[in-house]
Every structure is written in structure tokens, then in C-alpha cells.
MITORMAR-871333 format. One record per residue (C-alpha): residue in three letters; y, x, z. Coordinates in steps of 0.2 Angstrom, whole numbers, plus 5000, padded with zeros to 4 digits. Example, Ala and Ser with C-alpha at 12.3 -4.5 7.8 and 13.67 -1.06 7.14 Angstrom:
REM MITORMAR-871333
Ala497850625039Ser499550685036
REM end
This chain:
REM MITORMAR-871333
Unk502849764842Unk503349714860Unk502849824874Unk501449744884Unk501449754903Unk500249874911Unk499249744921Unk497449794925Unk496149674920Unk494749744930Unk494449844946Unk493049924956Unk492849994973Unk492250164977Unk492150284992Unk491550464996Unk491450605008Unk491750795005Unk491450935016Unk492051115012Unk492951265021Unk494451225011Unk495451065013Unk495851034995Unk494051074990Unk493450945003Unk494550814995Unk493850864977Unk492050844984Unk492550674991Unk493250624974Unk491650684966Unk490550584977Unk491650434973Unk491450464954Unk493350484951Unk493550674951Unk493950684932Unk495450564933Unk497250594936Unk497450474950Unk499150384952Unk499250294969Unk499950124968Unk500349994981Unk499449834987Unk499449704974Unk497849644966Unk498349574949Unk498049394944Unk496449364934Unk495849534938Unk493949544938Unk492949654950Unk491649754942Unk490249874949Unk490650054952Unk489450094938Unk490249984925Unk492050044930Unk491650224929Unk490950204912Unk492650144906Unk493550304912Unk493850454902Unk494150634908Unk496050674911Unk496450484910Unk497950424920Unk497050304932Unk497950194944Unk497150164961Unk497450104979Unk496750244990Unk496450275009Unk496150455013Unk495850545029Unk495350725034Unk494950825049Unk494451005053Unk493850965070Unk492050985074Unk491350815080Unk492850715076Unk492450545068Unk493650525053Unk493650375041Unk494550275028Unk494450105020Unk495249995008Unk495149805010Unk495449664997Unk495949485000Unk495549374984Unk496549214982Unk495649054977Unk496849024963Unk496449164950Unk498249144943Unk498949214960Unk498949394965Unk497949454979Unk498249604992Unk497349774994Unk497649865010Unk497250045015Unk496750105032Unk496250275039Unk495950325057Unk494950435069Unk493550375080Unk493150215071Unk491450165064Unk491350095047Unk491249915053Unk492849935062Unk493750015048Unk493149885035Unk493649735046Unk495349805050Unk495649845031Unk495049665027Unk496149595041Unk497749685034Unk497449625016Unk496949445022Unk498449425033Unk499649485020Unk498949365007Unk498949225020Unk500749245024Unk501249235006Unk500149085003Unk500848995018Unk499248985027Unk499648925045Unk498649045058Unk498849115075Unk499149305074Unk498649325092Unk496749275089Unk495449395083Unk495149435065Unk493449335065Unk494349175070Unk495849205058Unk494649245044Unk493849075046Unk495548995046Unk495949095030Unk494349035021Unk494448855027Unk496248845020Unk495448845003Unk496848964997Unk495849125001Unk494149144993Unk493549305001Unk493949475008Unk492949635005Unk493149815010Unk492349995006Unk492350085023Unk491750265024Unk491650375039Unk490950555043Unk490850675058Unk491950835056Unk490850985054Unk491151155062Unk492351275053Unk492451155039Unk493651015032Unk492850845031Unk493750715019Unk493450535017Unk494150425003Unk494050244999Unk494850164984Unk495050014972Unk495250094955Unk496049994941Unk495549984923Unk496849934910
REM end
């Protein structure tokens, strides 16, 4: 029997925030809120597989088993500064041709609201996909204008993101996680 390639067939978005006096435990709580705390997470890079289907968080989590090796693209950020805005987002650009791969990006920063986080992550993923598909665009114009060019090209069907932000708490660690989780 030949070894089959490990190419995910489904994926889902998730995100979470955790706050705790210990840094590691704040990360654990963020994973709990995201519903992926029982997995052994393996971070992978930015390729969204051809023919991969997006499913809901609820559908995706049902497919996972405790202790399972689970591949994901994750953006993570942490702060222990009271009043500091911390955030993370993954963005996904989906090609019109389902036989072509898409791109996932991770973005984490301080001081950005969720809309900014999500737009930046989508811009990163869309720009990576547009350059591989040969979409002609002006990199100097804003993302909204480039997004229209990407969509009008007929080569990129959509982009989506899962931004999350939180304000740092006094004497506590605040962690944000945003992820695309793959199901084999």
C-alpha cells in the first residue's frame, strides 16, 4: 500500500483570549476559548491546500480527538502590561480555481483594533496569492482598492480573517490566539 500524502481536506477558523497570572496558563486559557486545548498543535506555514473545504468551528472541533497531532497556522501574541491592546489574526485568500492552493497569513501586533488586524491579515494572504497567480496590481494603493482588483481579476474568490484583540490586565498575562486548524 502506497503512502498517501498528508493533505488536509477540511479546515476551520478559531480564536480565543486567555488571562492569567502565569504566561503559559494564559496561553492555555486562550486555546480553551478557541476549542483546541486538547490537541498537540503543530504549526505549519501558509499554504491552504487545493480542494480544501472550510467548515464551521463546531463541525471542525467535533472531528478532533484528545491528544491528536493537529496541524494549524496560528497567530499568537501576549502582554503583561496593564492597558496595552494586544491582538492576533490569521487571514485566508481563496483562489477561484479550487485546484489551486490559497494562502494563509498570520499577523500579531499591539495597539490595533480587530478590524485593522483582520484587514492586514487578509491583505497579506491576498497579496501573496495575487503574486503567484499573476494578478497585476499597484502595491502602493490601499488594501481596499487592491482587494477590488484581486476580486475583479476572477482569480481570487474571497478573503476572510479571524481577528481577536484584548486589553492587558493589571498583574496578569493576556494572550490572544487566532488559527486556521486543518483536518486530515
